[in-house]
C-alpha positions in Angstrom: 0.0 0.0 0.1 3.0 2.6 0.8 4.2 2.1 -2.6 1.0 2.9 -4.2 -0.3 5.9 -1.9 2.7 6.7 0.5 2.5 6.9 4.1 -1.2 7.0 5.1 -1.4 9.2 8.3 -5.2 9.4 8.2 -8.0 6.9 8.1 -9.1 6.5 4.5 -11.7 4.4 2.6 -11.0 2.8 -1.0 -13.0 0.8 -3.4 -12.8 -3.1 -3.4 -12.1 -2.9 -6.9 -9.4 -0.6 -6.4 -7.9 -2.5 -3.7 -7.8 -5.6 -5.7 -6.1 -3.6 -8.4 -3.5 -2.6 -5.9 -2.9 -5.9 -4.6 -2.9 -7.5 -8.1 -0.2 -4.8 -9.1 1.9 -5.5 -5.9 2.0 -9.1 -7.0 2.9 -8.3 -10.8 5.7 -6.1 -9.1 7.1 -8.8 -7.0 7.2 -11.4 -9.4 7.8 -9.5 -12.6 6.6 -10.3 -16.0 8.9 -12.5 -18.3 10.4 -10.9 -21.4 11.7 -13.4 -23.7 13.6 -10.8 -25.8 15.2 -9.8 -22.8 15.6 -13.2 -21.2 14.6 -11.3 -18.2 11.6 -10.3 -16.1 10.3 -6.4 -16.0 8.7 -5.7 -12.7 5.5 -3.0 -13.4 4.6 -0.5 -10.7 0.9 0.2 -9.9 -0.5 2.4 -12.6 2.1 1.3 -15.4 0.7 -1.1 -17.9 2.5 -4.6 -17.5 4.1 -6.1 -20.9 2.0 -9.0 -20.9 1.7 -9.1 -24.6 5.0 -9.6 -26.2 4.5 -9.1 -29.9 5.0 -5.4 -29.6 8.3 -6.1 -28.0 9.3 -9.0 -30.5 8.8 -6.3 -33.5 11.3 -4.0 -31.5 13.6 -6.6 -30.7 13.8 -8.2 -34.4 13.4 -5.3 -36.7 16.6 -4.4 -39.1 18.7 -2.0 -37.3 22.0 -1.0 -38.4 24.2 2.3 -37.7 22.2 3.3 -34.5 23.9 4.8 -31.9 21.4 6.9 -30.2 18.0 6.3 -29.6 14.8 7.7 -27.9 11.7 5.8 -26.6 8.9 8.0 -26.6 6.1 6.9 -23.6 8.5 4.2 -22.5 6.2 3.0 -19.6 8.1 -0.1 -17.9 11.2 1.0 -19.8 10.9 -2.5 -21.6 11.7 -1.0 -25.4 14.3 1.1 -24.0 15.7 -1.8 -22.6 15.4 -3.8 -25.6 17.1 -1.3 -27.8 19.9 -1.3 -25.2 20.2 -4.9 -25.2 20.6 -4.7 -29.0 23.6 -2.4 -28.7 22.4 1.3 -28.8 25.0 3.1 -27.2 22.6 5.9 -25.8 19.2 5.6 -25.1 17.0 8.3 -23.8 13.5 6.8 -22.8 10.9 9.5 -21.5 7.3 9.3 -20.3 5.0 12.0 -18.9 3.7 10.1 -16.1 5.8 10.2 -12.9 4.7 6.7 -11.7 6.1 5.0 -15.3 9.4 7.2 -15.0 9.9 5.6 -11.2 9.0 2.2 -12.8 11.2 2.5 -15.9 14.3 3.8 -14.0 13.5 0.7 -11.2 13.6 -1.6 -14.3 16.7 -0.4 -16.4 18.7 -0.4 -13.0 17.8 -4.1 -12.1 18.9 -4.9 -15.6 22.3 -3.2 -15.3 21.4 -1.0 -18.1 21.8 2.7 -16.1 25.1 3.2 -18.4 23.0 3.2 -21.6 19.5 4.3 -20.8 18.6 7.7 -19.3 15.0 7.9 -18.2 13.6 11.2 -17.8 10.2 12.7 -17.5 8.8 14.8 -20.3 5.9 15.2 -22.9 6.7 13.4 -25.8 10.3 14.1 -26.8 13.4 15.1 -25.2 16.0 17.9 -26.5 18.3 16.8 -29.8 17.8 14.4 -32.2 18.4 10.5 -32.2 19.2 7.9 -34.9 16.0 6.0 -34.2 13.2 7.2 -32.3 10.5 4.4 -31.3 7.2 5.0 -29.7 4.2 2.3 -28.8 1.2 5.1 -28.1 -2.0 4.0 -26.6 -3.7 2.0 -29.3 -7.2 3.2 -28.8 -8.4 6.9 -29.5 -10.5 7.3 -26.5 -10.9 8.8 -22.9 -9.0 7.0 -20.1 -10.5 7.0 -16.6 -7.5 5.5 -14.8 -3.9 6.1 -14.5 -3.6 2.6 -16.0 -6.3 2.8 -18.6 -3.9 5.7 -20.0 -1.8 3.1 -21.6 -4.6 1.7 -23.4 -6.7 4.8 -24.1 -5.2 8.0 -25.9 -7.5 11.0 -25.4 -8.4 12.2 -29.2 -5.5 10.2 -30.2 -3.2 13.0 -28.9 -0.1 11.0 -28.3 -0.2 9.4 -31.6 -0.6 12.7 -33.5 1.8 14.7 -31.2 4.5 11.7 -32.4 3.9 11.7 -35.8 3.9 15.7 -36.3 7.0 16.1 -34.5 9.2 13.0 -34.9 10.8 14.3 -38.3 12.3 17.0 -36.1 14.1 14.9 -34.0 15.5 12.4 -36.0 19.3 13.0 -37.2 20.1 13.2 -41.1 19.0 9.3 -42.3 17.5 8.6 -39.1 14.3 6.3 -38.9 11.4 6.5 -36.4 9.5 3.1 -35.3 5.7 3.6 -34.8 4.6 0.4 -32.8 0.5 0.0 -33.3 -2.2 -2.2 -33.3 -5.0 -2.0 -36.1 -7.6 -2.4 -33.1 -8.9 1.3 -33.6 -9.7 0.4 -37.2 -11.3 -2.8 -36.7 -13.4 -0.9 -34.0 -14.0 1.8 -36.3 -12.4 4.9 -34.4 -9.6 5.5 -37.0 -9.3 4.3 -40.6 -6.1 3.3 -42.1 -6.5 6.2 -44.7 -6.6 8.7 -41.6 -3.4 7.0 -40.3 -1.6 7.5 -43.8 -3.0 10.9 -44.4 -1.2 11.8 -40.8 1.8 10.8 -42.0 1.9 12.4 -45.3 0.8 15.5 -43.7 3.9 15.4 -41.2 6.1 14.9 -44.2 6.7 11.4 -43.7 7.3 8.4 -45.9 6.7 4.9 -44.8 10.1 3.1 -45.4 8.4 -0.7 -44.6 6.2 -2.4 -42.4 6.5 -5.3 -40.0 3.3 -6.9 -38.8 2.7 -9.9 -36.3 -1.0 -11.4 -35.2 -1.4 -11.8 -31.7 -2.6 -14.6 -29.7 -6.6 -14.3 -30.1 -8.6 -13.3 -26.7 -9.8 -16.9 -25.1 -12.0 -15.3 -22.8 -15.7 -15.3 -24.2 -16.7 -12.6 -21.6 -14.1 -10.5 -23.6 -16.3 -7.8 -25.6 -13.4 -7.4 -27.7 -12.6 -10.9 -28.6 -14.0 -11.0 -32.2 -11.9 -7.8 -33.1 -8.7 -9.2 -31.3 -9.1 -12.4 -33.3 -8.5 -10.0 -36.8 -5.8 -8.0 -35.1 -2.7 -7.0 -36.1 0.1 -5.3 -34.8 2.5 -3.5 -36.9 6.1 -1.8 -36.7 5.9 1.3 -39.2 9.3 2.2 -40.1 9.0 6.0 -41.0 11.6 8.7 -42.4 11.2 12.2 -43.8 10.1 12.5 -47.3 13.1 14.3 -48.5 15.4 11.4 -47.1 16.3 13.8 -44.4 
């Protein structure tokens, strides 16, 4: 409880639902989540989405990457993608997140993995100062309104983070640099966004698609999951983006 609420000096009341969430999060934090791409465990903190779906991590772990000395991981969450980049040999990784609980979580995981010499975690909205050879972002996949800190890892209010990344990433790439946008098509399947809208945003930001990797996640098995039908058809893509002028 102290890890979530700090030192409680007065009596308080929380809902049973929240209490169960706190207890579950504490168990995740203690045990960690196995991440095959790291051959290690990531320990999520309360309010930070656990990397229980490995397909987006595997995309970043296997995408072709050459000559990358510096990388930014935008919206790092637990720090898992920053750790993958460092493990792949990137000398300097700057991981950012706007949420203080995510920053603390990522720093904890980077320290546990012995990667503090290569990865710096900082609290900021989207991009840190400077430019990088590679800028990676796995934004929330659904343009909807979050109702809790944990929901913010899944729901992107009005598509703000996705659009902000697309509009701003070209200004943070070194000449010849590349952006990797990791995104599910779940929003398209639920008719919350179209593929045409996404491609139009790329073009408006002066970005060209240099390639795309795609993977099919394991479909949901829980019949009570209202999104099971959409998840059965879901694809997760790693979009390779760069300035249209070759930048």
